[in-house]
Biopython code that builds the backbone (N, CA, C, O; Angstrom):
import numpy as np
from Bio.PDB.StructureBuilder import StructureBuilder

atoms = [
    (1, "GLN", "N", (-3.442, 4.462, -75.128)),
    (1, "GLN", "CA", (-3.506, 5.394, -74.790)),
    (1, "GLN", "C", (-4.645, 5.732, -73.848)),
    (1, "GLN", "O", (-5.731, 5.155, -73.910)),
    (2, "VAL", "N", (-4.302, 6.893, -72.784)),
    (2, "VAL", "CA", (-5.110, 7.103, -71.638)),
    (2, "VAL", "C", (-5.173, 8.763, -72.175)),
    (2, "VAL", "O", (-4.102, 9.320, -72.416)),
    (3, "GLN", "N", (-6.244, 9.385, -72.318)),
    (3, "GLN", "CA", (-6.374, 10.387, -72.008)),
    (3, "GLN", "C", (-6.831, 10.956, -70.193)),
    (3, "GLN", "O", (-7.439, 10.224, -69.413)),
    (4, "LEU", "N", (-6.391, 12.294, -69.875)),
    (4, "LEU", "CA", (-6.478, 13.057, -68.790)),
    (4, "LEU", "C", (-7.432, 14.338, -69.087)),
    (4, "LEU", "O", (-7.611, 14.858, -70.188)),
    (5, "LEU", "N", (-7.946, 14.686, -67.965)),
    (5, "LEU", "CA", (-9.050, 15.785, -68.114)),
    (5, "LEU", "C", (-9.200, 16.138, -66.785)),
    (5, "LEU", "O", (-9.916, 15.473, -66.036)),
    (6, "GLU", "N", (-8.514, 17.256, -66.367)),
    (6, "GLU", "CA", (-8.324, 18.164, -64.924)),
    (6, "GLU", "C", (-9.236, 18.805, -64.987)),
    (6, "GLU", "O", (-9.650, 19.113, -66.105)),
    (7, "SER", "N", (-9.881, 19.240, -63.863)),
    (7, "SER", "CA", (-11.160, 20.225, -63.389)),
    (7, "SER", "C", (-11.121, 20.944, -62.069)),
    (7, "SER", "O", (-10.511, 20.304, -61.212)),
    (8, "GLY", "N", (-11.512, 21.877, -61.747)),
    (8, "GLY", "CA", (-11.964, 22.233, -60.431)),
    (8, "GLY", "C", (-10.495, 23.281, -59.827)),
    (8, "GLY", "O", (-10.193, 23.550, -58.665)),
    (9, "GLY", "N", (-9.963, 23.599, -60.833)),
    (9, "GLY", "CA", (-9.153, 25.156, -60.346)),
    (9, "GLY", "C", (-9.756, 26.179, -60.288)),
    (9, "GLY", "O", (-10.880, 26.338, -60.765)),
    (10, "GLY", "N", (-8.964, 27.211, -59.570)),
    (10, "GLY", "CA", (-9.720, 28.215, -59.814)),
    (10, "GLY", "C", (-9.154, 29.652, -58.484)),
    (10, "GLY", "O", (-8.147, 29.334, -57.851)),
    (11, "LEU", "N", (-9.701, 30.914, -58.170)),
    (11, "LEU", "CA", (-8.907, 31.550, -57.130)),
    (11, "LEU", "C", (-9.847, 31.351, -56.175)),
    (11, "LEU", "O", (-11.076, 31.275, -56.171)),
    (12, "VAL", "N", (-8.816, 31.274, -55.211)),
    (12, "VAL", "CA", (-9.277, 31.465, -53.586)),
    (12, "VAL", "C", (-8.361, 31.873, -52.390)),
    (12, "VAL", "O", (-7.179, 31.736, -52.705)),
    (13, "GLN", "N", (-8.477, 32.182, -51.535)),
    (13, "GLN", "CA", (-8.083, 33.149, -50.565)),
    (13, "GLN", "C", (-7.276, 31.995, -50.136)),
    (13, "GLN", "O", (-7.502, 30.811, -50.388)),
    (14, "ALA", "N", (-5.828, 32.740, -49.121)),
    (14, "ALA", "CA", (-5.366, 31.903, -48.447)),
    (14, "ALA", "C", (-5.956, 31.003, -47.305)),
    (14, "ALA", "O", (-6.112, 31.692, -46.297)),
    (15, "GLY", "N", (-6.271, 29.930, -47.150)),
    (15, "GLY", "CA", (-6.568, 29.235, -45.585)),
    (15, "GLY", "C", (-7.936, 28.851, -46.191)),
    (15, "GLY", "O", (-8.882, 28.620, -45.438)),
    (16, "GLY", "N", (-8.050, 28.786, -47.361)),
    (16, "GLY", "CA", (-9.411, 28.015, -48.441)),
    (16, "GLY", "C", (-9.096, 26.755, -48.564)),
    (16, "GLY", "O", (-8.127, 26.224, -48.021)),
    (17, "SER", "N", (-10.237, 25.986, -49.587)),
    (17, "SER", "CA", (-9.988, 24.786, -50.017)),
    (17, "SER", "C", (-10.440, 24.831, -51.478)),
    (17, "SER", "O", (-11.226, 25.529, -52.119)),
    (18, "LEU", "N", (-9.594, 23.763, -51.756)),
    (18, "LEU", "CA", (-10.258, 23.513, -53.499)),
    (18, "LEU", "C", (-10.218, 22.012, -53.971)),
    (18, "LEU", "O", (-9.410, 21.312, -53.362)),
    (19, "ARG", "N", (-10.719, 21.602, -54.637)),
    (19, "ARG", "CA", (-11.021, 19.881, -54.977)),
    (19, "ARG", "C", (-10.979, 19.926, -56.277)),
    (19, "ARG", "O", (-12.000, 20.218, -56.901)),
    (20, "LEU", "N", (-9.857, 19.661, -56.886)),
    (20, "LEU", "CA", (-9.515, 19.009, -58.718)),
    (20, "LEU", "C", (-9.760, 17.659, -58.560)),
    (20, "LEU", "O", (-9.779, 16.854, -57.629)),
    (21, "SER", "N", (-9.946, 17.657, -59.777)),
    (21, "SER", "CA", (-10.867, 16.439, -60.379)),
    (21, "SER", "C", (-9.709, 15.949, -61.735)),
    (21, "SER", "O", (-9.159, 16.750, -62.490)),
    (22, "CYS", "N", (-9.550, 14.460, -61.766)),
    (22, "CYS", "CA", (-8.833, 14.485, -62.984)),
    (22, "CYS", "C", (-9.721, 12.742, -63.657)),
    (22, "CYS", "O", (-9.765, 11.616, -63.160)),
    (23, "ALA", "N", (-10.164, 13.193, -64.664)),
    (23, "ALA", "CA", (-11.266, 12.222, -65.061)),
    (23, "ALA", "C", (-9.863, 11.449, -66.310)),
    (23, "ALA", "O", (-8.922, 12.019, -66.862)),
    (24, "ALA", "N", (-10.308, 9.996, -66.363)),
    (24, "ALA", "CA", (-9.208, 9.462, -67.148)),
    (24, "ALA", "C", (-10.134, 8.734, -68.015)),
    (24, "ALA", "O", (-11.063, 8.201, -67.408)),
    (25, "SER", "N", (-10.112, 8.580, -69.279)),
    (25, "SER", "CA", (-10.506, 7.769, -70.468)),
    (25, "SER", "C", (-9.445, 7.040, -71.017)),
    (25, "SER", "O", (-8.228, 7.217, -70.954)),
    (26, "GLY", "N", (-10.178, 6.122, -71.608)),
    (26, "GLY", "CA", (-8.975, 4.905, -72.516)),
    (26, "GLY", "C", (-8.508, 3.646, -72.279)),
    (26, "GLY", "O", (-9.265, 2.736, -71.941)),
    (27, "ARG", "N", (-7.340, 3.509, -72.424)),
    (27, "ARG", "CA", (-6.869, 2.346, -71.725)),
    (27, "ARG", "C", (-6.276, 2.207, -70.305)),
    (27, "ARG", "O", (-5.137, 1.783, -70.108)),
    (28, "THR", "N", (-7.098, 2.580, -69.362)),
    (28, "THR", "CA", (-6.568, 2.529, -67.849)),
    (28, "THR", "C", (-6.961, 1.538, -67.375)),
    (28, "THR", "O", (-7.836, 0.820, -67.857)),
    (29, "SER", "N", (-6.080, 1.279, -65.870)),
    (29, "SER", "CA", (-6.591, -0.270, -65.558)),
    (29, "SER", "C", (-5.947, 0.047, -63.885)),
    (29, "SER", "O", (-5.381, 1.056, -63.464)),
    (30, "SER", "N", (-6.249, -1.079, -63.266)),
    (30, "SER", "CA", (-6.031, -0.700, -61.923)),
    (30, "SER", "C", (-4.174, -0.817, -62.135)),
    (30, "SER", "O", (-3.664, -0.783, -61.016)),
    (31, "THR", "N", (-3.619, -0.880, -62.715)),
    (31, "THR", "CA", (-2.092, -1.059, -62.645)),
    (31, "THR", "C", (-1.516, 0.330, -62.744)),
    (31, "THR", "O", (-0.293, 0.477, -62.749)),
    (32, "TYR", "N", (-2.232, 1.221, -62.812)),
    (32, "TYR", "CA", (-1.815, 2.288, -63.316)),
    (32, "TYR", "C", (-1.715, 3.350, -61.751)),
    (32, "TYR", "O", (-2.413, 3.090, -60.771)),
    (33, "ASN", "N", (-0.971, 4.238, -61.776)),
    (33, "ASN", "CA", (-0.362, 5.057, -60.911)),
    (33, "ASN", "C", (-1.227, 6.286, -61.397)),
    (33, "ASN", "O", (-1.972, 6.230, -62.376)),
    (34, "MET", "N", (-1.041, 7.425, -60.590)),
    (34, "MET", "CA", (-2.161, 8.587, -60.850)),
    (34, "MET", "C", (-1.268, 9.675, -59.925)),
    (34, "MET", "O", (-1.226, 9.618, -58.696)),
    (35, "GLY", "N", (-0.542, 10.706, -60.762)),
    (35, "GLY", "CA", (-0.159, 11.693, -59.782)),
    (35, "GLY", "C", (-0.738, 12.743, -60.093)),
    (35, "GLY", "O", (-1.529, 12.898, -61.023)),
    (36, "TRP", "N", (-0.168, 13.954, -58.896)),
    (36, "TRP", "CA", (-0.742, 15.261, -59.426)),
    (36, "TRP", "C", (0.727, 16.102, -59.494)),
    (36, "TRP", "O", (1.440, 15.513, -58.680)),
    (37, "PHE", "N", (1.351, 16.990, -59.974)),
    (37, "PHE", "CA", (2.179, 17.870, -60.011)),
    (37, "PHE", "C", (1.700, 19.185, -60.499)),
    (37, "PHE", "O", (0.619, 19.329, -61.070)),
    (38, "ARG", "N", (2.551, 20.149, -60.250)),
    (38, "ARG", "CA", (2.360, 21.512, -60.249)),
    (38, "ARG", "C", (3.455, 22.278, -61.062)),
    (38, "ARG", "O", (4.613, 21.871, -61.160)),
    (39, "GLN", "N", (3.060, 23.235, -61.540)),
    (39, "GLN", "CA", (4.395, 24.405, -61.927)),
    (39, "GLN", "C", (3.833, 25.512, -61.899)),
    (39, "GLN", "O", (2.675, 25.701, -62.271)),
    (40, "ALA", "N", (4.698, 26.483, -61.392)),
    (40, "ALA", "CA", (4.479, 27.661, -60.713)),
    (40, "ALA", "C", (5.334, 28.479, -62.039)),
    (40, "ALA", "O", (6.281, 27.911, -62.583)),
    (41, "PRO", "N", (4.818, 30.039, -62.526)),
    (41, "PRO", "CA", (5.375, 30.444, -63.388)),
    (41, "PRO", "C", (7.146, 30.751, -63.060)),
    (41, "PRO", "O", (7.586, 31.288, -62.044)),
    (42, "GLY", "N", (7.858, 30.298, -64.093)),
    (42, "GLY", "CA", (9.287, 30.214, -64.115)),
    (42, "GLY", "C", (9.620, 29.458, -63.161)),
    (42, "GLY", "O", (10.322, 29.940, -62.272)),
    (43, "GLU", "N", (9.181, 27.995, -63.085)),
    (43, "GLU", "CA", (9.597, 27.478, -62.126)),
    (43, "GLU", "C", (9.567, 25.976, -62.545)),
    (43, "GLU", "O", (8.505, 25.757, -63.129)),
    (44, "GLU", "N", (10.495, 24.652, -62.442)),
    (44, "GLU", "CA", (9.821, 23.214, -62.955)),
    (44, "GLU", "C", (8.679, 22.860, -62.583)),
    (44, "GLU", "O", (8.081, 23.579, -61.783)),
    (45, "ARG", "N", (8.242, 21.978, -62.939)),
    (45, "ARG", "CA", (7.098, 21.324, -62.534)),
    (45, "ARG", "C", (7.576, 20.316, -61.756)),
    (45, "ARG", "O", (8.523, 19.679, -62.217)),
    (46, "GLU", "N", (7.062, 19.957, -60.468)),
    (46, "GLU", "CA", (7.238, 19.336, -59.459)),
    (46, "GLU", "C", (5.875, 18.673, -58.849)),
    (46, "GLU", "O", (4.748, 19.170, -58.866)),
    (47, "PHE", "N", (6.261, 17.479, -58.333)),
    (47, "PHE", "CA", (5.452, 16.042, -57.441)),
    (47, "PHE", "C", (4.924, 16.735, -56.622)),
    (47, "PHE", "O", (5.523, 17.494, -55.860)),
    (48, "VAL", "N", (3.566, 16.540, -56.680)),
    (48, "VAL", "CA", (2.452, 16.878, -55.563)),
    (48, "VAL", "C", (1.928, 15.360, -54.909)),
    (48, "VAL", "O", (2.187, 15.131, -53.728)),
    (49, "ALA", "N", (1.517, 14.797, -55.364)),
    (49, "ALA", "CA", (1.013, 13.732, -54.587)),
    (49, "ALA", "C", (1.055, 12.561, -55.781)),
    (49, "ALA", "O", (1.227, 12.864, -56.961)),
    (50, "VAL", "N", (0.837, 10.886, -55.226)),
    (50, "VAL", "CA", (0.715, 10.090, -56.099)),
    (50, "VAL", "C", (0.104, 9.063, -55.347)),
    (50, "VAL", "O", (0.409, 8.736, -54.200)),
    (51, "ILE", "N", (-1.253, 8.307, -56.449)),
    (51, "ILE", "CA", (-1.998, 6.647, -55.763)),
    (51, "ILE", "C", (-1.941, 5.940, -56.354)),
    (51, "ILE", "O", (-1.558, 5.972, -57.524)),
    (52, "SER", "N", (-2.295, 5.086, -55.759)),
    (52, "SER", "CA", (-1.766, 3.408, -56.903)),
    (52, "SER", "C", (-3.902, 3.308, -56.955)),
    (52, "SER", "O", (-4.770, 3.487, -56.101)),
    (53, "LEU", "N", (-3.919, 2.975, -58.273)),
    (53, "LEU", "CA", (-5.291, 2.599, -58.312)),
    (53, "LEU", "C", (-5.762, 1.598, -57.955)),
    (53, "LEU", "O", (-6.947, 1.387, -57.697)),
    (54, "SER", "N", (-4.629, 0.675, -57.889)),
    (54, "SER", "CA", (-4.816, -1.037, -57.320)),
    (54, "SER", "C", (-4.970, -0.889, -55.915)),
    (54, "SER", "O", (-6.010, -1.443, -55.560)),
    (55, "ASP", "N", (-4.380, -0.389, -55.015)),
    (55, "ASP", "CA", (-4.497, -0.563, -53.478)),
    (55, "ASP", "C", (-4.993, 0.789, -52.840)),
    (55, "ASP", "O", (-5.656, 0.712, -51.806)),
    (56, "GLY", "N", (-4.688, 2.152, -53.445)),
    (56, "GLY", "CA", (-5.175, 3.100, -52.745)),
    (56, "GLY", "C", (-3.887, 3.864, -51.841)),
    (56, "GLY", "O", (-3.936, 4.827, -51.077)),
    (57, "VAL", "N", (-2.599, 2.908, -52.322)),
    (57, "VAL", "CA", (-1.647, 3.885, -51.287)),
    (57, "VAL", "C", (-1.247, 4.534, -51.996)),
    (57, "VAL", "O", (-1.076, 4.306, -53.193)),
    (58, "THR", "N", (-0.875, 6.028, -51.075)),
    (58, "THR", "CA", (-0.654, 7.116, -51.715)),
    (58, "THR", "C", (1.022, 7.905, -51.078)),
    (58, "THR", "O", (1.636, 7.302, -50.197)),
    (59, "TYR", "N", (1.478, 8.995, -51.541)),
    (59, "TYR", "CA", (2.597, 9.378, -51.242)),
    (59, "TYR", "C", (2.356, 10.698, -51.527)),
    (59, "TYR", "O", (1.901, 11.010, -52.627)),
    (60, "TYR", "N", (2.668, 11.742, -50.449)),
    (60, "TYR", "CA", (3.206, 13.440, -50.822)),
    (60, "TYR", "C", (4.526, 13.860, -50.616)),
    (60, "TYR", "O", (5.378, 13.393, -49.861)),
    (61, "ALA", "N", (4.589, 15.020, -51.569)),
    (61, "ALA", "CA", (5.285, 16.143, -51.347)),
    (61, "ALA", "C", (5.161, 16.206, -49.728)),
    (61, "ALA", "O", (4.181, 15.801, -49.102)),
    (62, "ASP", "N", (6.473, 16.858, -49.089)),
    (62, "ASP", "CA", (6.501, 17.499, -47.898)),
    (62, "ASP", "C", (5.920, 18.545, -47.893)),
    (62, "ASP", "O", (5.391, 18.896, -46.839)),
    (63, "SER", "N", (5.842, 19.265, -48.896)),
    (63, "SER", "CA", (4.985, 20.651, -48.852)),
    (63, "SER", "C", (3.365, 20.489, -48.832)),
    (63, "SER", "O", (2.530, 21.380, -48.680)),
    (64, "VAL", "N", (3.255, 19.730, -48.940)),
    (64, "VAL", "CA", (1.571, 19.488, -48.967)),
    (64, "VAL", "C", (1.210, 18.601, -47.992)),
    (64, "VAL", "O", (0.010, 18.596, -47.717)),
    (65, "LYS", "N", (2.036, 17.726, -47.298)),
    (65, "LYS", "CA", (1.598, 16.836, -46.498)),
    (65, "LYS", "C", (0.730, 17.346, -45.428)),
    (65, "LYS", "O", (0.953, 18.439, -44.908)),
    (66, "GLY", "N", (-0.440, 16.450, -45.012)),
    (66, "GLY", "CA", (-1.062, 17.478, -43.771)),
    (66, "GLY", "C", (-2.312, 18.214, -44.321)),
    (66, "GLY", "O", (-3.359, 18.464, -43.725)),
    (67, "ARG", "N", (-1.969, 18.494, -45.558)),
    (67, "ARG", "CA", (-2.935, 19.840, -46.488)),
    (67, "ARG", "C", (-3.892, 19.451, -47.398)),
    (67, "ARG", "O", (-4.996, 19.882, -47.732)),
    (68, "PHE", "N", (-2.770, 17.973, -47.906)),
    (68, "PHE", "CA", (-3.988, 18.032, -49.104)),
    (68, "PHE", "C", (-3.940, 16.473, -49.262)),
    (68, "PHE", "O", (-2.965, 15.811, -48.905)),
    (69, "THR", "N", (-5.038, 15.953, -49.808)),
    (69, "THR", "CA", (-5.658, 14.790, -49.827)),
    (69, "THR", "C", (-5.778, 14.155, -51.500)),
    (69, "THR", "O", (-6.369, 14.646, -52.462)),
    (70, "ILE", "N", (-5.094, 13.072, -51.416)),
    (70, "ILE", "CA", (-5.435, 12.333, -52.933)),
    (70, "ILE", "C", (-6.060, 11.257, -53.034)),
    (70, "ILE", "O", (-5.507, 10.211, -52.694)),
    (71, "SER", "N", (-6.881, 11.262, -53.345)),
    (71, "SER", "CA", (-7.955, 9.820, -53.745)),
    (71, "SER", "C", (-8.380, 9.272, -54.887)),
    (71, "SER", "O", (-7.973, 9.983, -55.806)),
    (72, "ARG", "N", (-9.041, 8.295, -55.321)),
    (72, "ARG", "CA", (-9.529, 7.671, -56.303)),
    (72, "ARG", "C", (-10.744, 7.174, -56.005)),
    (72, "ARG", "O", (-10.946, 6.660, -54.905)),
    (73, "ASP", "N", (-11.980, 7.291, -57.218)),
    (73, "ASP", "CA", (-12.866, 6.435, -57.374)),
    (73, "ASP", "C", (-12.712, 5.600, -58.737)),
    (73, "ASP", "O", (-12.942, 6.175, -59.801)),
    (74, "ASN", "N", (-12.409, 4.543, -58.724)),
    (74, "ASN", "CA", (-12.154, 3.855, -59.843)),
    (74, "ASN", "C", (-13.573, 3.160, -60.654)),
    (74, "ASN", "O", (-13.668, 2.563, -61.726)),
    (75, "ALA", "N", (-14.327, 3.439, -59.883)),
    (75, "ALA", "CA", (-15.609, 3.094, -60.661)),
    (75, "ALA", "C", (-15.895, 4.518, -61.477)),
    (75, "ALA", "O", (-16.562, 4.351, -62.498)),
    (76, "LYS", "N", (-15.551, 5.716, -61.233)),
    (76, "LYS", "CA", (-15.530, 6.733, -62.036)),
    (76, "LYS", "C", (-14.579, 7.159, -62.806)),
    (76, "LYS", "O", (-14.741, 8.074, -63.614)),
    (77, "ASN", "N", (-13.300, 6.428, -62.601)),
    (77, "ASN", "CA", (-12.384, 6.624, -63.595)),
    (77, "ASN", "C", (-11.824, 8.107, -63.190)),
    (77, "ASN", "O", (-11.378, 8.850, -64.065)),
    (78, "THR", "N", (-11.859, 8.384, -62.214)),
    (78, "THR", "CA", (-11.517, 9.781, -61.354)),
    (78, "THR", "C", (-10.659, 9.754, -60.483)),
    (78, "THR", "O", (-10.892, 9.032, -59.513)),
    (79, "VAL", "N", (-9.651, 10.359, -60.512)),
    (79, "VAL", "CA", (-8.875, 10.918, -59.145)),
    (79, "VAL", "C", (-9.332, 12.370, -58.559)),
    (79, "VAL", "O", (-9.905, 13.193, -59.273)),
    (80, "TYR", "N", (-9.016, 12.602, -57.169)),
    (80, "TYR", "CA", (-8.913, 13.631, -56.640)),
    (80, "TYR", "C", (-7.977, 14.514, -56.155)),
    (80, "TYR", "O", (-6.930, 13.939, -55.858)),
    (81, "LEU", "N", (-7.971, 15.549, -55.991)),
    (81, "LEU", "CA", (-6.770, 15.832, -55.011)),
    (81, "LEU", "C", (-7.447, 17.260, -54.175)),
    (81, "LEU", "O", (-7.591, 18.437, -54.507)),
    (82, "GLN", "N", (-7.679, 16.676, -53.262)),
    (82, "GLN", "CA", (-8.683, 17.993, -51.731)),
    (82, "GLN", "C", (-7.561, 18.634, -51.364)),
    (82, "GLN", "O", (-6.579, 17.947, -51.081)),
    (83, "MET", "N", (-7.474, 20.244, -51.289)),
    (83, "MET", "CA", (-6.423, 20.955, -51.292)),
    (83, "MET", "C", (-7.216, 21.702, -50.216)),
    (83, "MET", "O", (-8.312, 22.185, -50.501)),
    (84, "ASN", "N", (-6.597, 21.833, -48.757)),
    (84, "ASN", "CA", (-7.078, 22.919, -47.835)),
    (84, "ASN", "C", (-6.089, 23.321, -47.271)),
    (84, "ASN", "O", (-5.020, 22.716, -47.205)),
    (85, "SER", "N", (-6.300, 24.221, -46.877)),
    (85, "SER", "CA", (-5.502, 25.410, -45.966)),
    (85, "SER", "C", (-4.502, 25.849, -47.212)),
    (85, "SER", "O", (-3.333, 25.465, -47.203)),
    (86, "LEU", "N", (-4.848, 26.399, -47.926)),
    (86, "LEU", "CA", (-3.878, 26.677, -49.155)),
    (86, "LEU", "C", (-3.586, 27.883, -48.921)),
    (86, "LEU", "O", (-4.315, 28.810, -48.565)),
    (87, "LYS", "N", (-2.104, 27.838, -49.205)),
    (87, "LYS", "CA", (-1.249, 29.226, -49.440)),
    (87, "LYS", "C", (-0.537, 29.706, -50.848)),
    (87, "LYS", "O", (-0.100, 29.214, -51.888)),
    (88, "PRO", "N", (-0.629, 30.411, -50.494)),
    (88, "PRO", "CA", (-0.084, 31.691, -51.892)),
    (88, "PRO", "C", (0.839, 30.775, -52.796)),
    (88, "PRO", "O", (0.654, 30.648, -54.007)),
    (89, "GLU", "N", (1.615, 30.296, -52.253)),
    (89, "GLU", "CA", (2.935, 29.509, -52.995)),
    (89, "GLU", "C", (2.477, 27.876, -53.438)),
    (89, "GLU", "O", (3.142, 26.979, -53.955)),
    (90, "ASP", "N", (1.076, 27.928, -53.001)),
    (90, "ASP", "CA", (0.290, 26.554, -53.362)),
    (90, "ASP", "C", (0.096, 27.166, -55.284)),
    (90, "ASP", "O", (0.097, 26.357, -56.212)),
    (91, "THR", "N", (-0.032, 28.522, -55.463)),
    (91, "THR", "CA", (-0.518, 28.749, -56.938)),
    (91, "THR", "C", (0.444, 28.138, -57.960)),
    (91, "THR", "O", (1.661, 28.178, -57.780)),
    (92, "ALA", "N", (-0.155, 27.531, -59.113)),
    (92, "ALA", "CA", (0.487, 27.107, -59.891)),
    (92, "ALA", "C", (-0.336, 26.240, -60.482)),
    (92, "ALA", "O", (-1.349, 25.850, -59.902)),
    (93, "VAL", "N", (0.108, 25.694, -62.117)),
    (93, "VAL", "CA", (-1.075, 24.899, -62.794)),
    (93, "VAL", "C", (-0.935, 23.739, -62.578)),
    (93, "VAL", "O", (0.167, 23.256, -62.840)),
    (94, "TYR", "N", (-1.880, 22.965, -62.084)),
    (94, "TYR", "CA", (-1.914, 21.786, -61.510)),
    (94, "TYR", "C", (-2.511, 20.444, -62.708)),
    (94, "TYR", "O", (-3.557, 20.326, -63.347)),
    (95, "TYR", "N", (-1.343, 19.645, -62.603)),
    (95, "TYR", "CA", (-1.577, 18.803, -63.589)),
    (95, "TYR", "C", (-1.780, 17.134, -62.994)),
    (95, "TYR", "O", (-1.435, 16.743, -61.879)),
    (96, "CYS", "N", (-2.326, 16.445, -63.894)),
    (96, "CYS", "CA", (-2.644, 15.249, -63.541)),
    (96, "CYS", "C", (-1.521, 14.418, -64.655)),
    (96, "CYS", "O", (-0.945, 14.916, -65.623)),
    (97, "ALA", "N", (-1.437, 12.856, -64.095)),
    (97, "ALA", "CA", (-0.275, 12.631, -64.888)),
    (97, "ALA", "C", (-0.553, 10.754, -64.417)),
    (97, "ALA", "O", (-0.727, 10.198, -63.332)),
    (98, "ALA", "N", (-0.490, 10.344, -65.570)),
    (98, "ALA", "CA", (-0.698, 8.532, -65.176)),
    (98, "ALA", "C", (0.454, 7.715, -65.601)),
    (98, "ALA", "O", (1.007, 7.987, -66.667)),
    (99, "ARG", "N", (0.926, 6.598, -64.760)),
    (99, "ARG", "CA", (1.697, 6.066, -65.329)),
    (99, "ARG", "C", (1.561, 4.348, -65.200)),
    (99, "ARG", "O", (0.665, 4.063, -64.406)),
    (100, "GLN", "N", (2.098, 3.392, -65.670)),
    (100, "GLN", "CA", (1.958, 2.173, -65.153)),
    (100, "GLN", "C", (3.114, 1.683, -64.275)),
    (100, "GLN", "O", (4.133, 2.368, -64.189)),
    (101, "GLY", "N", (3.037, 0.942, -63.858)),
    (101, "GLY", "CA", (4.245, 0.040, -62.791)),
    (101, "GLY", "C", (3.971, 0.710, -61.330)),
    (101, "GLY", "O", (2.871, 0.897, -60.810)),
    (102, "SER", "N", (5.161, 0.999, -60.845)),
    (102, "SER", "CA", (5.286, 1.372, -59.216)),
    (102, "SER", "C", (5.123, 2.785, -59.603)),
    (102, "SER", "O", (5.177, 3.362, -60.688)),
    (103, "ARG", "N", (4.840, 3.288, -58.016)),
    (103, "ARG", "CA", (4.320, 4.884, -57.698)),
    (103, "ARG", "C", (5.718, 5.732, -57.977)),
    (103, "ARG", "O", (6.619, 5.400, -57.207)),
    (104, "SER", "N", (5.941, 6.389, -58.585)),
    (104, "SER", "CA", (6.931, 7.647, -58.777)),
    (104, "SER", "C", (6.780, 8.786, -58.301)),
    (104, "SER", "O", (5.670, 9.235, -58.012)),
    (105, "VAL", "N", (7.901, 9.434, -58.148)),
    (105, "VAL", "CA", (7.734, 11.139, -57.933)),
    (105, "VAL", "C", (8.331, 12.244, -59.010)),
    (105, "VAL", "O", (8.280, 13.474, -59.012)),
    (106, "ARG", "N", (9.014, 11.136, -60.073)),
    (106, "ARG", "CA", (9.914, 11.970, -61.314)),
    (106, "ARG", "C", (8.865, 11.746, -62.297)),
    (106, "ARG", "O", (8.304, 10.679, -62.548)),
    (107, "ARG", "N", (8.634, 13.113, -62.925)),
    (107, "ARG", "CA", (7.430, 13.773, -63.799)),
    (107, "ARG", "C", (8.250, 12.923, -65.040)),
    (107, "ARG", "O", (7.352, 12.413, -65.709)),
    (108, "GLU", "N", (9.175, 12.667, -65.451)),
    (108, "GLU", "CA", (9.717, 11.838, -67.205)),
    (108, "GLU", "C", (9.320, 10.325, -66.721)),
    (108, "GLU", "O", (9.734, 9.474, -67.508)),
    (109, "GLU", "N", (8.634, 9.830, -65.638)),
    (109, "GLU", "CA", (8.270, 8.731, -65.567)),
    (109, "GLU", "C", (7.285, 8.549, -66.047)),
    (109, "GLU", "O", (7.061, 7.428, -66.504)),
    (110, "TYR", "N", (6.241, 9.643, -66.141)),
    (110, "TYR", "CA", (4.745, 9.698, -66.597)),
    (110, "TYR", "C", (4.660, 9.395, -68.061)),
    (110, "TYR", "O", (5.404, 9.951, -68.869)),
    (111, "ALA", "N", (3.831, 8.590, -68.376)),
    (111, "ALA", "CA", (3.608, 8.726, -69.678)),
    (111, "ALA", "C", (2.657, 9.907, -70.385)),
    (111, "ALA", "O", (2.933, 10.419, -71.470)),
    (112, "TYR", "N", (1.450, 10.257, -69.549)),
    (112, "TYR", "CA", (0.187, 10.600, -70.309)),
    (112, "TYR", "C", (0.324, 11.771, -69.322)),
    (112, "TYR", "O", (0.942, 11.543, -68.282)),
    (113, "TRP", "N", (-0.147, 12.911, -69.513)),
    (113, "TRP", "CA", (-0.564, 14.060, -68.919)),
    (113, "TRP", "C", (-1.701, 14.949, -69.615)),
    (113, "TRP", "O", (-1.896, 15.272, -70.786)),
    (114, "GLY", "N", (-2.595, 15.299, -68.014)),
    (114, "GLY", "CA", (-3.911, 16.356, -68.804)),
    (114, "GLY", "C", (-3.143, 17.669, -69.218)),
    (114, "GLY", "O", (-1.934, 17.830, -69.382)),
    (115, "GLN", "N", (-4.078, 18.472, -69.329)),
    (115, "GLN", "CA", (-3.853, 19.889, -70.141)),
    (115, "GLN", "C", (-3.741, 20.861, -68.816)),
    (115, "GLN", "O", (-3.809, 22.070, -69.037)),
    (116, "GLY", "N", (-3.603, 20.498, -67.691)),
    (116, "GLY", "CA", (-3.788, 21.219, -66.749)),
    (116, "GLY", "C", (-4.682, 22.318, -65.853)),
    (116, "GLY", "O", (-5.312, 22.904, -66.733)),
    (117, "THR", "N", (-5.009, 22.813, -64.781)),
    (117, "THR", "CA", (-5.914, 23.569, -64.624)),
    (117, "THR", "C", (-5.361, 24.649, -63.551)),
    (117, "THR", "O", (-4.565, 24.222, -62.715)),
    (118, "GLN", "N", (-5.673, 25.826, -63.518)),
    (118, "GLN", "CA", (-4.931, 26.774, -62.735)),
    (118, "GLN", "C", (-5.549, 27.137, -61.589)),
    (118, "GLN", "O", (-6.754, 27.388, -61.541)),
    (119, "VAL", "N", (-4.563, 27.199, -60.339)),
    (119, "VAL", "CA", (-4.926, 27.567, -59.088)),
    (119, "VAL", "C", (-4.094, 28.575, -58.538)),
    (119, "VAL", "O", (-2.863, 28.534, -58.542)),
    (120, "THR", "N", (-4.850, 29.552, -58.028)),
    (120, "THR", "CA", (-4.508, 30.843, -57.918)),
    (120, "THR", "C", (-5.345, 31.022, -56.441)),
    (120, "THR", "O", (-6.546, 30.943, -56.182)),
    (121, "VAL", "N", (-3.647, 31.418, -55.240)),
    (121, "VAL", "CA", (-4.315, 31.466, -54.159)),
    (121, "VAL", "C", (-3.867, 32.723, -53.619)),
    (121, "VAL", "O", (-2.655, 32.938, -53.654)),
    (122, "SER", "N", (-4.816, 33.793, -53.011)),
    (122, "SER", "CA", (-4.449, 35.272, -53.084)),
    (122, "SER", "C", (-3.954, 35.570, -51.606)),
    (122, "SER", "O", (-4.694, 35.039, -50.779)),
    (123, "SER", "N", (-3.182, 36.087, -51.206)),
    (123, "SER", "CA", (-2.919, 36.713, -49.840)),
    (123, "SER", "C", (-4.040, 37.476, -48.766)),
    (123, "SER", "O", (-3.651, 37.932, -47.691)),
]
sb = StructureBuilder()
sb.init_structure("model")
sb.init_model(0)
sb.init_chain("A")
sb.init_seg("    ")
for serial, (resi, resn, name, xyz) in enumerate(atoms, 1):
    if name == "N":
        sb.init_residue(resn, " ", resi, " ")
    sb.init_atom(name, np.array(xyz, "f"), 0.0, 1.0, " ", f" {name:<3s}", serial, name[0])
structure = sb.get_structure()
């Protein structure tokens, strides 16, 4: 089992920045890939970014490319999502997720999820 705990959400003005953290515990290893997803009210949960814990390779959704950066600190079992130039449309609950195997943008392929952290961007 893997437990994930997100933190760092909050209220920020458009153009501002936030950094989300996802602390992992339990049976994590370098074979895992860690993803960030988000879900706005009335919308489906969508992919944001993913990182391989083994080699640090990343992949982003087009909507956040160039503004968000995913990174990891394997010593701390923590993954981060640095969010810059935030827009009101980035408002959502952000979830951290983990899976073994290859990187994936599909939420149904992730076995472990955190409880989510709210990000609200005001205009």
